[in-house]
PDB file as gemmi writes it, atoms N, CA and C in Angstrom:
CRYST1    1.000    1.000    1.000  90.00  90.00  90.00 P 1                      
ATOM      1  N   UNK A   1     228.441  33.451 157.266  1.00  0.00           N  
ATOM      2  CA  UNK A   1     229.489  32.534 157.173  1.00  0.00           C  
ATOM      3  C   UNK A   1     230.485  32.457 158.096  1.00  0.00           C  
ATOM      4  N   UNK A   2     230.277  31.203 158.686  1.00  0.00           N  
ATOM      5  CA  UNK A   2     231.422  31.339 159.491  1.00  0.00           C  
ATOM      6  C   UNK A   2     232.875  30.702 159.294  1.00  0.00           C  
ATOM      7  N   UNK A   3     233.959  31.216 159.232  1.00  0.00           N  
ATOM      8  CA  UNK A   3     235.234  30.363 159.065  1.00  0.00           C  
ATOM      9  C   UNK A   3     235.677  29.522 160.209  1.00  0.00           C  
ATOM     10  N   UNK A   4     235.802  27.625 160.010  1.00  0.00           N  
ATOM     11  CA  UNK A   4     236.296  26.622 161.209  1.00  0.00           C  
ATOM     12  C   UNK A   4     237.387  26.569 160.217  1.00  0.00           C  
ATOM     13  N   UNK A   5     238.770  26.713 161.362  1.00  0.00           N  
ATOM     14  CA  UNK A   5     240.184  25.945 160.800  1.00  0.00           C  
ATOM     15  C   UNK A   5     240.095  24.799 161.320  1.00  0.00           C  
ATOM     16  N   UNK A   6     240.251  23.560 160.733  1.00  0.00           N  
ATOM     17  CA  UNK A   6     240.893  22.320 161.700  1.00  0.00           C  
ATOM     18  C   UNK A   6     242.409  22.003 161.602  1.00  0.00           C  
ATOM     19  N   UNK A   7     242.789  21.703 163.180  1.00  0.00           N  
ATOM     20  CA  UNK A   7     244.167  21.600 162.807  1.00  0.00           C  
ATOM     21  C   UNK A   7     244.299  20.344 163.643  1.00  0.00           C  
ATOM     22  N   UNK A   8     245.455  19.617 163.108  1.00  0.00           N  
ATOM     23  CA  UNK A   8     245.926  18.165 163.938  1.00  0.00           C  
ATOM     24  C   UNK A   8     247.088  17.360 163.718  1.00  0.00           C  
ATOM     25  N   UNK A   9     248.439  17.313 164.527  1.00  0.00           N  
ATOM     26  CA  UNK A   9     249.594  17.571 164.607  1.00  0.00           C  
ATOM     27  C   UNK A   9     249.797  16.857 163.235  1.00  0.00           C  
ATOM     28  N   UNK A  10     249.217  16.108 162.691  1.00  0.00           N  
ATOM     29  CA  UNK A  10     249.193  15.027 161.817  1.00  0.00           C  
ATOM     30  C   UNK A  10     248.950  15.503 160.706  1.00  0.00           C  
ATOM     31  N   UNK A  11     248.516  16.472 160.112  1.00  0.00           N  
ATOM     32  CA  UNK A  11     247.641  16.550 159.062  1.00  0.00           C  
ATOM     33  C   UNK A  11     247.474  18.284 158.780  1.00  0.00           C  
ATOM     34  N   UNK A  12     248.033  18.879 157.572  1.00  0.00           N  
ATOM     35  CA  UNK A  12     247.948  20.254 157.581  1.00  0.00           C  
ATOM     36  C   UNK A  12     246.358  20.454 157.592  1.00  0.00           C  
ATOM     37  N   UNK A  13     246.900  21.966 158.314  1.00  0.00           N  
ATOM     38  CA  UNK A  13     245.659  22.634 158.696  1.00  0.00           C  
ATOM     39  C   UNK A  13     244.597  22.969 157.343  1.00  0.00           C  
ATOM     40  N   UNK A  14     243.464  23.093 157.944  1.00  0.00           N  
ATOM     41  CA  UNK A  14     242.659  23.062 156.833  1.00  0.00           C  
ATOM     42  C   UNK A  14     241.289  24.201 157.330  1.00  0.00           C  
ATOM     43  N   UNK A  15     240.838  25.197 156.678  1.00  0.00           N  
ATOM     44  CA  UNK A  15     239.882  26.184 157.088  1.00  0.00           C  
ATOM     45  C   UNK A  15     238.713  25.916 155.655  1.00  0.00           C  
ATOM     46  N   UNK A  16     237.226  26.160 156.614  1.00  0.00           N  
ATOM     47  CA  UNK A  16     236.041  25.529 155.316  1.00  0.00           C  
ATOM     48  C   UNK A  16     235.595  27.158 156.412  1.00  0.00           C  
ATOM     49  N   UNK A  17     234.378  26.922 154.950  1.00  0.00           N  
ATOM     50  CA  UNK A  17     233.306  27.641 155.223  1.00  0.00           C  
ATOM     51  C   UNK A  17     232.347  27.265 155.584  1.00  0.00           C  
ATOM     52  N   UNK A  18     231.009  27.138 157.145  1.00  0.00           N  
ATOM     53  CA  UNK A  18     230.362  26.322 157.240  1.00  0.00           C  
ATOM     54  C   UNK A  18     229.255  27.910 156.807  1.00  0.00           C  
ATOM     55  N   UNK A  19     227.989  26.888 157.166  1.00  0.00           N  
ATOM     56  CA  UNK A  19     226.660  27.956 156.720  1.00  0.00           C  
ATOM     57  C   UNK A  19     226.360  28.051 157.776  1.00  0.00           C  
ATOM     58  N   UNK A  20     226.556  29.430 158.402  1.00  0.00           N  
ATOM     59  CA  UNK A  20     225.538  29.745 159.860  1.00  0.00           C  
ATOM     60  C   UNK A  20     224.493  29.928 159.770  1.00  0.00           C  
ATOM     61  N   UNK A  21     223.456  29.663 160.945  1.00  0.00           N  
ATOM     62  CA  UNK A  21     221.950  29.973 161.177  1.00  0.00           C  
ATOM     63  C   UNK A  21     221.149  28.682 160.451  1.00  0.00           C  
ATOM     64  N   UNK A  22     222.512  27.099 160.488  1.00  0.00           N  
ATOM     65  CA  UNK A  22     221.447  26.288 160.554  1.00  0.00           C  
ATOM     66  C   UNK A  22     220.388  25.830 160.890  1.00  0.00           C  
ATOM     67  N   UNK A  23     221.281  25.595 162.066  1.00  0.00           N  
ATOM     68  CA  UNK A  23     221.196  25.449 163.424  1.00  0.00           C  
ATOM     69  C   UNK A  23     221.202  23.626 163.271  1.00  0.00           C  
ATOM     70  N   UNK A  24     222.032  23.018 162.243  1.00  0.00           N  
ATOM     71  CA  UNK A  24     221.568  21.955 162.658  1.00  0.00           C  
ATOM     72  C   UNK A  24     223.379  21.145 162.099  1.00  0.00           C  
ATOM     73  N   UNK A  25     224.249  21.712 161.668  1.00  0.00           N  
ATOM     74  CA  UNK A  25     225.491  21.174 161.165  1.00  0.00           C  
ATOM     75  C   UNK A  25     226.887  21.111 162.459  1.00  0.00           C  
ATOM     76  N   UNK A  26     226.466  20.439 162.418  1.00  0.00           N  
ATOM     77  CA  UNK A  26     227.819  20.086 164.098  1.00  0.00           C  
ATOM     78  C   UNK A  26     229.037  20.049 163.518  1.00  0.00           C  
ATOM     79  N   UNK A  27     229.952  19.886 163.656  1.00  0.00           N  
ATOM     80  CA  UNK A  27     231.710  19.880 163.439  1.00  0.00           C  
ATOM     81  C   UNK A  27     231.899  19.320 162.698  1.00  0.00           C  
ATOM     82  N   UNK A  28     231.674  17.650 164.012  1.00  0.00           N  
ATOM     83  CA  UNK A  28     231.492  16.142 162.744  1.00  0.00           C  
ATOM     84  C   UNK A  28     230.879  16.176 161.024  1.00  0.00           C  
ATOM     85  N   UNK A  29     229.905  17.043 161.203  1.00  0.00           N  
ATOM     86  CA  UNK A  29     229.207  16.792 159.575  1.00  0.00           C  
ATOM     87  C   UNK A  29     230.126  17.473 158.768  1.00  0.00           C  
ATOM     88  N   UNK A  30     230.329  18.826 159.741  1.00  0.00           N  
ATOM     89  CA  UNK A  30     231.346  19.588 158.335  1.00  0.00           C  
ATOM     90  C   UNK A  30     232.483  18.877 157.731  1.00  0.00           C  
ATOM     91  N   UNK A  31     233.259  18.304 158.774  1.00  0.00           N  
ATOM     92  CA  UNK A  31     234.543  17.621 159.058  1.00  0.00           C  
ATOM     93  C   UNK A  31     234.488  16.676 158.113  1.00  0.00           C  
ATOM     94  N   UNK A  32     232.675  15.246 157.823  1.00  0.00           N  
ATOM     95  CA  UNK A  32     233.342  14.549 156.740  1.00  0.00           C  
ATOM     96  C   UNK A  32     232.758  15.220 155.836  1.00  0.00           C  
ATOM     97  N   UNK A  33     232.078  16.616 155.462  1.00  0.00           N  
ATOM     98  CA  UNK A  33     231.783  17.041 154.146  1.00  0.00           C  
ATOM     99  C   UNK A  33     233.347  17.407 153.864  1.00  0.00           C  
ATOM    100  N   UNK A  34     233.819  17.920 154.185  1.00  0.00           N  
ATOM    101  CA  UNK A  34     235.549  18.335 153.678  1.00  0.00           C  
ATOM    102  C   UNK A  34     236.387  17.417 154.262  1.00  0.00           C  
ATOM    103  N   UNK A  35     236.578  15.791 153.573  1.00  0.00           N  
ATOM    104  CA  UNK A  35     237.219  14.950 154.277  1.00  0.00           C  
ATOM    105  C   UNK A  35     238.452  14.958 155.290  1.00  0.00           C  
ATOM    106  N   UNK A  36     237.830  15.995 156.645  1.00  0.00           N  
ATOM    107  CA  UNK A  36     238.566  16.048 157.414  1.00  0.00           C  
ATOM    108  C   UNK A  36     239.331  14.740 158.783  1.00  0.00           C  
ATOM    109  N   UNK A  37     239.781  14.103 158.616  1.00  0.00           N  
ATOM    110  CA  UNK A  37     239.669  12.685 159.477  1.00  0.00           C  
ATOM    111  C   UNK A  37     239.838  12.650 161.144  1.00  0.00           C  
ATOM    112  N   UNK A  38     238.587  13.228 161.090  1.00  0.00           N  
ATOM    113  CA  UNK A  38     238.031  13.397 163.021  1.00  0.00           C  
ATOM    114  C   UNK A  38     237.712  12.360 163.445  1.00  0.00           C  
ATOM    115  N   UNK A  39     238.189  11.494 163.999  1.00  0.00           N  
ATOM    116  CA  UNK A  39     238.074  10.007 164.504  1.00  0.00           C  
ATOM    117  C   UNK A  39     235.813  10.262 165.284  1.00  0.00           C  
ATOM    118  N   UNK A  40     235.505   9.003 165.245  1.00  0.00           N  
ATOM    119  CA  UNK A  40     233.978   9.017 165.871  1.00  0.00           C  
ATOM    120  C   UNK A  40     233.454   7.449 165.564  1.00  0.00           C  
ATOM    121  N   UNK A  41     232.895   7.564 166.955  1.00  0.00           N  
ATOM    122  CA  UNK A  41     232.318   6.307 166.662  1.00  0.00           C  
ATOM    123  C   UNK A  41     230.446   6.177 166.752  1.00  0.00           C  
ATOM    124  N   UNK A  42     229.747   6.885 167.251  1.00  0.00           N  
ATOM    125  CA  UNK A  42     228.120   6.410 168.031  1.00  0.00           C  
ATOM    126  C   UNK A  42     227.708   7.352 167.607  1.00  0.00           C  
ATOM    127  N   UNK A  43     228.018   8.639 167.014  1.00  0.00           N  
ATOM    128  CA  UNK A  43     228.025  10.361 166.619  1.00  0.00           C  
ATOM    129  C   UNK A  43     226.304  10.099 167.204  1.00  0.00           C  
ATOM    130  N   UNK A  44     226.728   9.859 168.120  1.00  0.00           N  
ATOM    131  CA  UNK A  44     224.764   9.870 168.875  1.00  0.00           C  
ATOM    132  C   UNK A  44     225.230  10.821 170.454  1.00  0.00           C  
ATOM    133  N   UNK A  45     226.815  10.874 170.750  1.00  0.00           N  
ATOM    134  CA  UNK A  45     227.535  11.736 171.983  1.00  0.00           C  
ATOM    135  C   UNK A  45     227.330  11.023 172.967  1.00  0.00           C  
ATOM    136  N   UNK A  46     227.534   9.308 172.731  1.00  0.00           N  
ATOM    137  CA  UNK A  46     227.301   8.942 173.993  1.00  0.00           C  
ATOM    138  C   UNK A  46     228.623   8.221 174.016  1.00  0.00           C  
ATOM    139  N   UNK A  47     229.802   7.666 173.419  1.00  0.00           N  
ATOM    140  CA  UNK A  47     230.824   7.400 173.353  1.00  0.00           C  
ATOM    141  C   UNK A  47     232.584   8.475 173.761  1.00  0.00           C  
ATOM    142  N   UNK A  48     231.997   9.430 172.834  1.00  0.00           N  
ATOM    143  CA  UNK A  48     233.271  10.127 173.484  1.00  0.00           C  
ATOM    144  C   UNK A  48     234.463  10.702 172.463  1.00  0.00           C  
ATOM    145  N   UNK A  49     234.351   9.931 170.784  1.00  0.00           N  
ATOM    146  CA  UNK A  49     235.233   9.738 170.301  1.00  0.00           C  
ATOM    147  C   UNK A  49     236.105  10.512 169.523  1.00  0.00           C  
ATOM    148  N   UNK A  50     234.713  11.602 169.758  1.00  0.00           N  
ATOM    149  CA  UNK A  50     235.018  12.568 168.578  1.00  0.00           C  
ATOM    150  C   UNK A  50     235.489  13.794 169.529  1.00  0.00           C  
ATOM    151  N   UNK A  51     235.878  13.495 170.820  1.00  0.00           N  
ATOM    152  CA  UNK A  51     236.286  14.352 171.088  1.00  0.00           C  
ATOM    153  C   UNK A  51     237.341  15.896 170.461  1.00  0.00           C  
ATOM    154  N   UNK A  52     237.473  16.750 170.615  1.00  0.00           N  
ATOM    155  CA  UNK A  52     237.740  18.590 169.234  1.00  0.00           C  
ATOM    156  C   UNK A  52     238.077  18.966 170.916  1.00  0.00           C  
ATOM    157  N   UNK A  53     238.662  20.014 170.694  1.00  0.00           N  
ATOM    158  CA  UNK A  53     239.093  21.086 171.398  1.00  0.00           C  
ATOM    159  C   UNK A  53     238.319  22.214 170.836  1.00  0.00           C  
ATOM    160  N   UNK A  54     238.093  23.395 170.914  1.00  0.00           N  
ATOM    161  CA  UNK A  54     237.630  24.271 170.269  1.00  0.00           C  
ATOM    162  C   UNK A  54     237.357  25.847 170.890  1.00  0.00           C  
ATOM    163  N   UNK A  55     238.084  26.764 170.328  1.00  0.00           N  
ATOM    164  CA  UNK A  55     238.697  28.059 170.648  1.00  0.00           C  
ATOM    165  C   UNK A  55     238.134  29.010 169.458  1.00  0.00           C  
ATOM    166  N   UNK A  56     237.821  30.034 170.342  1.00  0.00           N  
ATOM    167  CA  UNK A  56     238.158  31.611 169.011  1.00  0.00           C  
ATOM    168  C   UNK A  56     239.662  31.724 167.874  1.00  0.00           C  
ATOM    169  N   UNK A  57     239.468  31.708 166.765  1.00  0.00           N  
ATOM    170  CA  UNK A  57     240.801  31.834 166.202  1.00  0.00           C  
ATOM    171  C   UNK A  57     241.469  32.894 166.985  1.00  0.00           C  
ATOM    172  N   UNK A  58     241.610  34.229 166.821  1.00  0.00           N  
ATOM    173  CA  UNK A  58     242.022  35.042 167.843  1.00  0.00           C  
ATOM    174  C   UNK A  58     242.327  34.713 168.701  1.00  0.00           C  
ATOM    175  N   UNK A  59     242.303  33.553 169.516  1.00  0.00           N  
ATOM    176  CA  UNK A  59     242.968  33.325 170.562  1.00  0.00           C  
ATOM    177  C   UNK A  59     242.255  33.969 171.757  1.00  0.00           C  
ATOM    178  N   UNK A  60     241.283  34.840 171.727  1.00  0.00           N  
ATOM    179  CA  UNK A  60     240.147  35.862 172.990  1.00  0.00           C  
ATOM    180  C   UNK A  60     239.598  34.985 172.999  1.00  0.00           C  
ATOM    181  N   UNK A  61     239.739  34.688 174.535  1.00  0.00           N  
ATOM    182  CA  UNK A  61     238.297  33.833 175.154  1.00  0.00           C  
ATOM    183  C   UNK A  61     237.103  34.008 175.124  1.00  0.00           C  
ATOM    184  N   UNK A  62     236.222  33.515 173.985  1.00  0.00           N  
ATOM    185  CA  UNK A  62     234.603  33.965 174.842  1.00  0.00           C  
ATOM    186  C   UNK A  62     234.097  32.824 174.483  1.00  0.00           C  
ATOM    187  N   UNK A  63     233.045  32.438 174.127  1.00  0.00           N  
ATOM    188  CA  UNK A  63     231.866  31.683 174.219  1.00  0.00           C  
ATOM    189  C   UNK A  63     231.954  31.053 172.920  1.00  0.00           C  
ATOM    190  N   UNK A  64     231.938  29.280 173.143  1.00  0.00           N  
ATOM    191  CA  UNK A  64     231.801  28.783 171.223  1.00  0.00           C  
ATOM    192  C   UNK A  64     230.589  28.188 171.369  1.00  0.00           C  
ATOM    193  N   UNK A  65     229.600  28.246 171.006  1.00  0.00           N  
ATOM    194  CA  UNK A  65     228.898  26.867 170.304  1.00  0.00           C  
ATOM    195  C   UNK A  65     227.829  27.538 171.842  1.00  0.00           C  
ATOM    196  N   UNK A  66     226.827  26.792 171.981  1.00  0.00           N  
ATOM    197  CA  UNK A  66     225.520  27.129 172.912  1.00  0.00           C  
ATOM    198  C   UNK A  66     226.688  25.734 173.889  1.00  0.00           C  
ATOM    199  N   UNK A  67     225.739  25.985 175.159  1.00  0.00           N  
ATOM    200  CA  UNK A  67     225.837  25.195 176.142  1.00  0.00           C  
ATOM    201  C   UNK A  67     225.714  23.905 175.554  1.00  0.00           C  
ATOM    202  N   UNK A  68     226.326  22.943 176.899  1.00  0.00           N  
ATOM    203  CA  UNK A  68     227.020  21.808 176.334  1.00  0.00           C  
ATOM    204  C   UNK A  68     225.772  20.649 176.272  1.00  0.00           C  
ATOM    205  N   UNK A  69     224.923  19.989 175.706  1.00  0.00           N  
ATOM    206  CA  UNK A  69     223.435  19.313 176.025  1.00  0.00           C  
ATOM    207  C   UNK A  69     224.147  18.021 176.712  1.00  0.00           C  
ATOM    208  N   UNK A  70     222.505  17.441 176.984  1.00  0.00           N  
ATOM    209  CA  UNK A  70     222.957  16.561 178.474  1.00  0.00           C  
ATOM    210  C   UNK A  70     223.685  15.112 177.900  1.00  0.00           C  
ATOM    211  N   UNK A  71     223.726  14.929 176.676  1.00  0.00           N  
ATOM    212  CA  UNK A  71     224.824  13.585 176.223  1.00  0.00           C  
ATOM    213  C   UNK A  71     226.403  13.700 176.387  1.00  0.00           C  
ATOM    214  N   UNK A  72     226.873  14.890 175.989  1.00  0.00           N  
ATOM    215  CA  UNK A  72     227.885  15.987 176.282  1.00  0.00           C  
ATOM    216  C   UNK A  72     228.205  15.907 177.185  1.00  0.00           C  
ATOM    217  N   UNK A  73     227.708  16.283 178.722  1.00  0.00           N  
ATOM    218  CA  UNK A  73     227.762  16.748 179.759  1.00  0.00           C  
ATOM    219  C   UNK A  73     228.283  15.318 180.416  1.00  0.00           C  
ATOM    220  N   UNK A  74     227.381  14.391 179.991  1.00  0.00           N  
ATOM    221  CA  UNK A  74     227.302  13.237 180.493  1.00  0.00           C  
ATOM    222  C   UNK A  74     228.971  12.288 179.744  1.00  0.00           C  
ATOM    223  N   UNK A  75     229.610  12.489 178.654  1.00  0.00           N  
ATOM    224  CA  UNK A  75     230.524  12.252 178.100  1.00  0.00           C  
ATOM    225  C   UNK A  75     232.201  12.920 178.839  1.00  0.00           C  
ATOM    226  N   UNK A  76     231.505  14.406 179.172  1.00  0.00           N  
ATOM    227  CA  UNK A  76     233.166  15.339 179.369  1.00  0.00           C  
ATOM    228  C   UNK A  76     232.971  15.027 180.725  1.00  0.00           C  
ATOM    229  N   UNK A  77     232.166  14.836 181.184  1.00  0.00           N  
ATOM    230  CA  UNK A  77     232.274  13.855 182.786  1.00  0.00           C  
ATOM    231  C   UNK A  77     232.840  13.391 182.724  1.00  0.00           C  
ATOM    232  N   UNK A  78     232.588  12.129 182.154  1.00  0.00           N  
ATOM    233  CA  UNK A  78     232.964  10.548 182.497  1.00  0.00           C  
ATOM    234  C   UNK A  78     234.785  10.678 181.819  1.00  0.00           C  
ATOM    235  N   UNK A  79     234.864  11.418 180.679  1.00  0.00           N  
ATOM    236  CA  UNK A  79     236.270  11.244 180.595  1.00  0.00           C  
ATOM    237  C   UNK A  79     236.803  12.470 181.586  1.00  0.00           C  
ATOM    238  N   UNK A  80     236.366  13.315 182.262  1.00  0.00           N  
ATOM    239  CA  UNK A  80     237.688  13.885 183.090  1.00  0.00           C  
ATOM    240  C   UNK A  80     237.611  15.740 182.729  1.00  0.00           C  
ATOM    241  N   UNK A  81     236.979  15.694 181.244  1.00  0.00           N  
ATOM    242  CA  UNK A  81     237.237  16.979 180.697  1.00  0.00           C  
ATOM    243  C   UNK A  81     236.119  18.337 181.656  1.00  0.00           C  
ATOM    244  N   UNK A  82     235.306  17.723 182.225  1.00  0.00           N  
ATOM    245  CA  UNK A  82     234.402  18.673 183.127  1.00  0.00           C  
ATOM    246  C   UNK A  82     234.159  18.286 184.394  1.00  0.00           C  
ATOM    247  N   UNK A  83     233.753  19.193 185.506  1.00  0.00           N  
ATOM    248  CA  UNK A  83     233.475  18.901 186.481  1.00  0.00           C  
ATOM    249  C   UNK A  83     231.540  19.166 186.874  1.00  0.00           C  
ATOM    250  N   UNK A  84     231.505  18.836 188.418  1.00  0.00           N  
ATOM    251  CA  UNK A  84     229.637  18.527 188.433  1.00  0.00           C  
ATOM    252  C   UNK A  84     230.474  20.671 188.211  1.00  0.00           C  
ATOM    253  N   UNK A  85     230.435  20.965 189.018  1.00  0.00           N  
ATOM    254  CA  UNK A  85     230.550  22.541 189.616  1.00  0.00           C  
ATOM    255  C   UNK A  85     230.476  23.409 188.162  1.00  0.00           C  
ATOM    256  N   UNK A  86     231.674  22.968 187.065  1.00  0.00           N  
ATOM    257  CA  UNK A  86     231.612  23.292 185.750  1.00  0.00           C  
ATOM    258  C   UNK A  86     229.645  23.244 185.317  1.00  0.00           C  
ATOM    259  N   UNK A  87     229.277  22.308 185.735  1.00  0.00           N  
ATOM    260  CA  UNK A  87     228.301  21.853 184.259  1.00  0.00           C  
ATOM    261  C   UNK A  87     226.881  22.937 185.303  1.00  0.00           C  
ATOM    262  N   UNK A  88     227.126  23.151 186.865  1.00  0.00           N  
ATOM    263  CA  UNK A  88     225.717  23.972 187.786  1.00  0.00           C  
ATOM    264  C   UNK A  88     226.296  25.527 186.978  1.00  0.00           C  
ATOM    265  N   UNK A  89     227.470  25.955 186.993  1.00  0.00           N  
ATOM    266  CA  UNK A  89     227.561  27.318 186.745  1.00  0.00           C  
ATOM    267  C   UNK A  89     227.216  27.435 185.076  1.00  0.00           C  
ATOM    268  N   UNK A  90     227.502  26.631 184.009  1.00  0.00           N  
ATOM    269  CA  UNK A  90     227.310  26.411 182.592  1.00  0.00           C  
ATOM    270  C   UNK A  90     225.282  26.604 182.468  1.00  0.00           C  
ATOM    271  N   UNK A  91     224.912  26.294 183.799  1.00  0.00           N  
ATOM    272  CA  UNK A  91     223.270  26.414 183.735  1.00  0.00           C  
ATOM    273  C   UNK A  91     222.982  27.766 183.613  1.00  0.00           C  
ATOM    274  N   UNK A  92     223.627  28.563 185.167  1.00  0.00           N  
ATOM    275  CA  UNK A  92     223.685  29.579 185.222  1.00  0.00           C  
ATOM    276  C   UNK A  92     223.968  30.558 183.811  1.00  0.00           C  
ATOM    277  N   UNK A  93     224.785  30.743 183.425  1.00  0.00           N  
ATOM    278  CA  UNK A  93     225.857  31.677 182.662  1.00  0.00           C  
ATOM    279  C   UNK A  93     226.125  31.196 181.217  1.00  0.00           C  
ATOM    280  N   UNK A  94     224.861  29.775 180.597  1.00  0.00           N  
ATOM    281  CA  UNK A  94     224.260  29.615 179.511  1.00  0.00           C  
ATOM    282  C   UNK A  94     225.562  29.640 178.935  1.00  0.00           C  
ATOM    283  N   UNK A  95     226.904  29.453 178.334  1.00  0.00           N  
ATOM    284  CA  UNK A  95     227.396  29.238 178.396  1.00  0.00           C  
ATOM    285  C   UNK A  95     228.697  28.089 178.170  1.00  0.00           C  
ATOM    286  N   UNK A  96     229.168  27.531 177.233  1.00  0.00           N  
ATOM    287  CA  UNK A  96     230.761  25.937 178.146  1.00  0.00           C  
ATOM    288  C   UNK A  96     231.316  26.136 178.413  1.00  0.00           C  
ATOM    289  N   UNK A  97     231.099  25.740 179.444  1.00  0.00           N  
ATOM    290  CA  UNK A  97     232.477  25.873 180.600  1.00  0.00           C  
ATOM    291  C   UNK A  97     233.820  25.649 180.193  1.00  0.00           C  
ATOM    292  N   UNK A  98     234.226  24.908 179.425  1.00  0.00           N  
ATOM    293  CA  UNK A  98     235.252  24.361 178.673  1.00  0.00           C  
ATOM    294  C   UNK A  98     235.543  24.785 177.130  1.00  0.00           C  
ATOM    295  N   UNK A  99     236.462  23.945 176.852  1.00  0.00           N  
ATOM    296  CA  UNK A  99     236.901  24.468 175.404  1.00  0.00           C  
ATOM    297  C   UNK A  99     236.637  22.606 174.731  1.00  0.00           C  
ATOM    298  N   UNK A 100     236.455  22.183 175.752  1.00  0.00           N  
ATOM    299  CA  UNK A 100     236.539  20.320 174.936  1.00  0.00           C  
ATOM    300  C   UNK A 100     234.469  20.496 174.992  1.00  0.00           C  
ATOM    301  N   UNK A 101     235.058  20.057 173.371  1.00  0.00           N  
ATOM    302  CA  UNK A 101     233.028  19.639 172.914  1.00  0.00           C  
ATOM    303  C   UNK A 101     233.132  18.519 172.158  1.00  0.00           C  
ATOM    304  N   UNK A 102     232.382  17.996 171.936  1.00  0.00           N  
ATOM    305  CA  UNK A 102     231.981  16.587 171.095  1.00  0.00           C  
ATOM    306  C   UNK A 102     231.607  16.881 169.871  1.00  0.00           C  
ATOM    307  N   UNK A 103     232.263  16.155 168.776  1.00  0.00           N  
ATOM    308  CA  UNK A 103     231.821  16.732 167.361  1.00  0.00           C  
ATOM    309  C   UNK A 103     230.741  16.747 166.670  1.00  0.00           C  
ATOM    310  N   UNK A 104     230.155  15.597 167.409  1.00  0.00           N  
ATOM    311  CA  UNK A 104     229.068  15.468 166.219  1.00  0.00           C  
ATOM    312  C   UNK A 104     228.296  15.275 167.493  1.00  0.00           C  
ATOM    313  N   UNK A 105     228.309  16.572 168.508  1.00  0.00           N  
ATOM    314  CA  UNK A 105     227.295  17.510 168.971  1.00  0.00           C  
ATOM    315  C   UNK A 105     227.389  18.976 168.449  1.00  0.00           C  
ATOM    316  N   UNK A 106     228.471  19.893 168.763  1.00  0.00           N  
ATOM    317  CA  UNK A 106     228.272  20.750 168.947  1.00  0.00           C  
ATOM    318  C   UNK A 106     227.995  21.411 168.035  1.00  0.00           C  
ATOM    319  N   UNK A 107     226.751  22.236 167.508  1.00  0.00           N  
ATOM    320  CA  UNK A 107     226.315  22.742 166.868  1.00  0.00           C  
ATOM    321  C   UNK A 107     227.385  23.850 165.885  1.00  0.00           C  
ATOM    322  N   UNK A 108     227.326  24.341 164.872  1.00  0.00           N  
ATOM    323  CA  UNK A 108     228.422  25.460 164.226  1.00  0.00           C  
ATOM    324  C   UNK A 108     227.443  26.922 164.475  1.00  0.00           C  
ATOM    325  N   UNK A 109     228.087  27.866 164.617  1.00  0.00           N  
ATOM    326  CA  UNK A 109     226.881  28.697 165.129  1.00  0.00           C  
ATOM    327  C   UNK A 109     227.917  30.257 163.853  1.00  0.00           C  
ATOM    328  N   UNK A 110     227.567  31.283 163.987  1.00  0.00           N  
ATOM    329  CA  UNK A 110     228.485  32.326 163.071  1.00  0.00           C  
ATOM    330  C   UNK A 110     229.521  32.733 163.570  1.00  0.00           C  
ATOM    331  N   UNK A 111     230.878  32.070 164.069  1.00  0.00           N  
ATOM    332  CA  UNK A 111     231.719  32.436 164.912  1.00  0.00           C  
ATOM    333  C   UNK A 111     232.782  31.357 163.845  1.00  0.00           C  
ATOM    334  N   UNK A 112     233.696  32.390 163.814  1.00  0.00           N  
ATOM    335  CA  UNK A 112     235.121  31.880 162.904  1.00  0.00           C  
ATOM    336  C   UNK A 112     235.783  30.803 164.174  1.00  0.00           C  
ATOM    337  N   UNK A 113     236.204  30.184 163.930  1.00  0.00           N  
ATOM    338  CA  UNK A 113     236.735  28.935 165.058  1.00  0.00           C  
ATOM    339  C   UNK A 113     238.059  27.771 165.013  1.00  0.00           C  
ATOM    340  N   UNK A 114     238.984  27.657 166.361  1.00  0.00           N  
ATOM    341  CA  UNK A 114     239.926  26.849 165.834  1.00  0.00           C  
ATOM    342  C   UNK A 114     239.374  26.002 166.475  1.00  0.00           C  
ATOM    343  N   UNK A 115     239.351  24.546 165.678  1.00  0.00           N  
ATOM    344  CA  UNK A 115     238.884  22.512 165.837  1.00  0.00           C  
ATOM    345  C   UNK A 115     240.174  21.977 165.700  1.00  0.00           C  
ATOM    346  N   UNK A 116     241.015  22.072 167.462  1.00  0.00           N  
ATOM    347  CA  UNK A 116     242.068  21.399 167.369  1.00  0.00           C  
ATOM    348  C   UNK A 116     241.170  19.543 167.314  1.00  0.00           C  
ATOM    349  N   UNK A 117     242.359  18.912 166.764  1.00  0.00           N  
ATOM    350  CA  UNK A 117     241.799  17.246 166.688  1.00  0.00           C  
ATOM    351  C   UNK A 117     242.894  16.725 166.760  1.00  0.00           C  
ATOM    352  N   UNK A 118     242.816  15.593 167.347  1.00  0.00           N  
ATOM    353  CA  UNK A 118     244.195  14.438 167.506  1.00  0.00           C  
ATOM    354  C   UNK A 118     243.954  13.538 166.285  1.00  0.00           C  
ATOM    355  N   UNK A 119     244.917  13.264 165.842  1.00  0.00           N  
ATOM    356  CA  UNK A 119     245.102  12.249 163.936  1.00  0.00           C  
ATOM    357  C   UNK A 119     244.769  10.777 164.271  1.00  0.00           C  
ATOM    358  N   UNK A 120     244.100  10.115 163.790  1.00  0.00           N  
ATOM    359  CA  UNK A 120     243.606   8.581 163.648  1.00  0.00           C  
ATOM    360  C   UNK A 120     245.062   8.035 163.912  1.00  0.00           C  
TER     361      UNK A 120                                                      
END                                                                             
């Protein structure tokens, strides 16, 4: 099981267990299940409303989840959180090039992570 810690300047940090290996549970789904107020809009990766910052709990830089999907690439590029060069390198390295992710798209894996989100 993975431990996911949700953190926001306006709310007390909350750590929850996530079933790793489901290959379907997103950060947003887990947040909604535990009443964590991450803002969201379309839930399809098009609007970028559910932008979160994901890092390892221990502070060491390592891959967080799988590579960005096409919708995340488009939204993060539009929001200025990723460059074309970073996208190209991601396809070579097979890891996400940025800590910024869309909560509705990032699938939880078997790793303890910190998810930082702005308050509503």
